[in-house]
N, C-alpha and C positions, 0 to 999 in steps of 0.2 A: 353292955354296950358292944362288947366284943362280936356278938352274934348279929348285929345289924349291918347290913351291907349297903353302902351308898355308892352310887356310880356318879362320878363328878365329870362333866362335860364341859368344854370351853368352846363357844361357838362364834367364830370370827365372822362368817358371812354365810350367805345362802346362794344357791345357783338352782336354776330350773333348766334342765336339758332333757331332750326326748330320750325315751328308754332305748331306742335304736342307737343313738349316739353313745350312750353310756355302755351299751353292750359291745360296740366297736372298739372302745377304749383299751389300751394295753398298759402294761407296766410302765410307770413314768409318765403317764398322760397328765396333763394339767387341766384341772377344772376351774374357770374363772368364777370368782366370787364377786358379790356386790358390795365388797368392803376392802379396805386397804388396812396394812399393818398398823396404821395410826388410829384407826377407829376402835371405839370401846367394843369389848366383847361381852357377851352373855355367859354367866357362869350357871350351870344347871346341875341339880341334884336330882337323880332319878327322872330326867327329862323335864323338871319343873324350874324355872327361872328363880334362882335365890339371891344373885348379886350381879353387879357390873364391875368390870375391871379393864385394865389396859395391858397390852403385851410388853414385856421387858425382854429386850434382846441383847445378851452379853456374849458375843462370839458365837460359839455353837449352841449355847444353852438359850432356851426360850422359857420364860416363866410368866405368870400372871399376877398383876398387883391388883387386889380388890380396892375398888374406887367407891363403892357404895351399895346399897340395897337395890334389888331389882324391883321395877314397876311391872307387876305381872300383866297389866293390861298393855303397856307398851309393847311387851314381848309378843303377845298374841295379835296385837295390831299390826306388827311388821310381817307376820306370816301371810303370804299371799298364794 
């Protein structure tokens, strides 16, 4: 098991912006998302949805609490 590498990603929201706008952004730029901090997040393993969760903010710490299994069909249905 020590040799298996898994990348875990937490996806809060998505945004579509033109490439030119992205290239003009500098350090500290803010990209608006289609979600808020109170929305459920997707938890991905190697870019594959495995669970849903919620953000837990405690001062400066941000963590994710797993709330249930991911419905893969729902994940791909939200990609546009």
